[in-house]
Structures are given as structure tokens and as C-alpha cells.
N, C-alpha and C positions, 0 to 999 in steps of 0.2 A: 066637809070637804071630801067628796067621793071622786076617785079617779075614773077615767075612761079606761077600761081594761081590754087588751087585745093580745093575742098570741100571733106573732108575725112570722111569716116564712122568709128565711134569709137564704137566697140563692138556691132554694130547693134542697139545702143541706141541713139547716138548723131551724128550730122553732124557738122563738124568743118571747117570753112573757113580758109585757110592758104595762106600765101605769102612766097615764097622761093626766096631770093635774092642770086643767084648763082654767085660765083667768081671763074673763072677757075684756078687761081693760089692759092686759099685758101686751107689750109690743115685742117682747123677746121670749124665746124658748130656750131652756137650758136642759141638757141631758146630764144625769149624774151616773158615775161609773163606780161600781162596788170594788172593794178590796177583796182579797182572797178569803174564801169560806163565808163571805157575807152575802146577804140578800137585800132586796128592796127595803125590808124592814129596818135595816141599819141606818137608812137615810130619813127616818121619820122626823127628827128634829130639824134636819137641814131643809126639808120640804117646808116646814113651818117658817123657817128663816127666809125663804125665797118666794113663797107664794103668799099673796096674789100679785106681787110686783112682777113675777115672771110666770110663764107657763113652765111646768116642771115635768120632765120625763124620767121615770125610773125603769130599770129592766134587770132581769136575772140572766146571768150567763147560761148557755144551754145546759151545762152540767149542774146547775144549782137552783135552789128555791123552787118557784112555780114553773120554771122552764123545764126542769129535769124530767117530769113525766112525759114530755112531748119529744124527747130525744133518746137516741140509742145509748149514748155515753159509753161507747165501747173503746174509746181511745182518748187520751188527753188532748186538750187544745193548746196550741202555742199562743204566745202573746201576739204574734203576727195575725193569727186567725181572729183573735179577740179584737184586734184593731180593725180588721176588715168588717166585722160585725158592727162595730161602733160606727164606721163610715156609712154603712147601710142605714143604720138608725138615724144618723144625722140627716141623710137625704129624705128618709120617710117622714120625719117630723119637722123638716125644714128648720132645724135647730140653728141658733145663732151663737150659742155658747156651750161649753162643756165644763164639768167639774168632776175630778176624780178623787178617790180616797185611797191612801196607802198603795198597795201593789197595783191597784187600778191605774196608777200613774204611768206604768210601763206601756200598756197597750194604748193609753191615751196619747202619749208622745209619739208612738208609732203611727197612730191614725193622723195626728196633726201634721206629721211629716209629709203626708199626701196633700196637704194644703186644701182641705175641703172648702169649697167656694164660699159657703155661707158663714163659716165660723169666724167670729170677730174677736173673741176673747176666750181664754181658758184659765181654769184654776186647778192647780195640782196641790192637793193637801196631804200632809203626813207622808211625804215621799222624799227620797234623797238619792243622789247619784253615787253615794259612797256606802259600801258595806263595812261599817265600823265594827269594833270588837263586840259591843253588846248585840248588835244585829246579827253578826256572824254566829255568836253563841246561840242566840234564839233560833236561827235557821238550822244550825247543825243539830241541836237537840230536837227541834221540830221534825227534821228529816228522819231522825232515828225512830221517833214514835210513830210518825206517819207510815213509814215503811213496814211497820209491824201492826198497823191498824189499831194502835193503842189509844182509843178514842178518849178515854177519861184522862190519860196523861196529856193528850193534846189540849183538851179543854183547860186543865189546870195550868199548863205552860202559857197559854195565851193570857189568862187572867193574871198570872204572876209576872208577866213581862210587859208586853205592849199595853195590856189592859190594867196595869197596876193602879192607875189613877181613876178608874171608873167607880161610881158609887156601888155599894154592895148589891143593890137590887139589880143593876145592870150587869154586874158580874155574875149573878145567878142566872139571868137570862142568857148571857153570853156562854156560860159553861154548859147550860142545857142545850143550846143550839150547836155549839162546836162538838160536843161529845155525842151527838145523836145523828150525825150525817151518814150518808151512804158510803160504802167503801170506795166507789169511784170518785167521790169528792176528796177523800183523803189521798187517793192516788193522783188526782189532778194537782192538789197542793204540793205533794211530794215532787211531782214533775216540775212545777214552777220553781220550787226551791232549788232543785238540781240545776235548772237553767241559770238561776241567779248566781249560785255559787260557782258556776262555770263561766262567769263573766258575761252572761247574756245581757246585762244592763248596758254593755258597750254598744249593742245594736240600737237601743233606744237613744243613747247619747249621740251616736253618729247621725241618726235620723233627725234628732232635735236641732241640728245646726241649720237646717233649712227653714225652721219655723220662724215666721216673721210677724205673727200677731202678738199682742200683749199677753203674757202669761204670768199669773200670780202664783208664787210658791208660798204656801201657808203651813207653818209648823208650830208645834207647841213648845213653850219655853222649857218644860220639864221632860220632853220627849228625848230620851237618850238613844233611841234606836234610829230615828230619822231627825237629826238635830237641825236647828236653824243654820248653824255654821256650815254643816255639810251641804244643806240644800242650797246655800248661796253659791256653791260651785257650779250650779246650773247657769250662772251668769257667763261662764266660759263657753257655754254651748247654745243657749237660747238668747238671741240678741236683744229681744225686748222683754227682759226679765224684771219682775217686781217681787218683793219679798215682804211677808207679814209674819210677825211672831205673836202668837196668842199667849198672853201672860198667864202664869200659874196653870198651865194646861199640859197634858201629856199627849199621847198618840191619838186619842179619840176626840180631842178638841171639844166640839159643841155638846157632846154627850156627857161630859164630866161634871160640870157644875154651871150654875146660872150665869156667873160672870164670864166664863169661857164661851158659853152660848151667845151671850150679848156681844162679846168682842168679835166672835167669829162672824156673826150676822153683820156687824158694822164693817168689818174688813171686806166681806163679800159684796155688800151693797155699794160701798165706796168704790170698789174696783169695777164692778159689773155695770153699774148705772152710768149711762153716758153723761159726760160733762156737757154743759151748754154748747161748747164748740163742736164736740162730737155729734151732738144731736143736730146742729145746723148742717154739718157736712152730710150726715146720713139723710136728712130730709131733702136737701138739695139734690143728692144723688137719686133718691127715690122718685122725686118729682120728675127729674130728667128722664129716668127710666120709663115712667108712665107716659111721658110726652112722646118718647120714641116709639113706644108700643102703639100708641094711638095713631 
């Protein structure tokens, strides 16, 4: 399963590395949005869960992964800019669906508030509108270490908190990745944390009120940082909200063990795959559209 790789120009300002996993029989295309400090590699299991039922698009933010050599990275990006980049990618790949992980949920909600024409459904995983006490403690300690570029302390903190339920092998990979980033990536994460602690989530929540497509919020039963209970508060902001709790799973869901992987896949496919009625409506609309074009 080899992706089609491209580095795309976004409005002449950013260069974004992308991977497109094409499936000849797939009718829908979904874009996956990373969390902070993550790269396309973090979605390896999710791609296996979605492909070949869907075409799958991965990308690295301009400051991370395989995008960063192509960008100046001389100043942090806001979640609003990340949302605009996502909108450009939705248009480029003619995507029908989006799925975010962790803090990628903030820019995804901001993008969805623009009501991109093609997007039919969205999944927001391991994200919450609430900064509870465990999350606040994690962010404040992270902010301290990031401000001093204490890379090894940042790596240990991630594994001891949101990554506590990862298998030991994944923890080693995670630690190696997080503790070996460039200084501008730590500065970017510090900037994001500062925004969040200054109630920047309010912007995403205000924007979310205009979202009218179905949105699935998926959280792990053991995730004390973005809890299922806190995520359910999205029902006050997103009118067509759906919720799924992955049993015996923490923040990283499908990466943690086989049962969580299976349950995550079932939740995703159950939500994203059109029901017979949805398929009939879509087919009817498409045929009508073609008839009009002819």
C-alpha cells in the first residue's frame, strides 16, 4: 500500500507534504488531521482501518514532519491558519470527510465552520471543549519544559500522561520522536498551549455553532485528559453531534491494543459508511447533477 506523494503549494505561503492512499473502488475521500507534535506516521493504524473502503489523505503541518524542510518556520502558525490550510487541502483532494486527532480538532472545527461544500461528515477524536484539571496540569508542565526547550522532559511528560496507555514499544518510538524535534516545533507547541490556556478554545466553540453536518466525537474510556463526559458538551455547540466511547482505551485509541483498534474501526465505519437511505439520496442527487450538466 504505497501512497502517492506530493508537496503542495498553499496560497504561495506554505508547502505541505501529503500522502494520498488511493483505492480504486472507494467512493469517498477522507483527510486525517494530526495532533500537536505528530506527523503522518502517527496515523499508520488509522489508514489500515479506513483503506481501501476510503481514499485516505495524510499531511504534515508546514512546521512538522516532511513539510518542515520546505518552509521557513520563522514564526508560529495559529489554529486559524491551520484551518485555512485544511480547507485548501479539502478542495485539492475533493475530500468528502475529515477526521482529526487530539489538538487537531481545534483547527478542524474552525475549518468546518466555513462549511466546505463537499464535506459530508467529520470525526473528532480524543478532543474536548473542556480544559479539566488533568489536562491543565499536563499543559502547564508542558509549557514550562517547552519554553526551556527541555526535549527529554517533554518526551517523558507525553509518555507519562496522555501516552500512559500506549504499549512499551510505541512509548519508545513516541519518546524518540518527541525528544528529537527542532526548536521551532517546541516553540510552535508552546504557542498552541499558550493560546489554549488563554481560552482560545472559545473561538473554535463559537465557530462550531454553525456546523450542520454530522460530527462524531470519539473518546477513550480511560482518557482522563479528554474525557467522554467532557466531549459530550459539544452537543451544546454542534447541532448534529454523535458520540462514541472506545472501551478500555486512553487518549491514543487505536494505537493502544487490538481490541481498541477493532472498536475504533467499527465506530468509524459505522459512522462514515452511508446508510442505504443516505446512499439513495446521494445517488439521486448525483444523477440529477449529471443530467443538469449534460
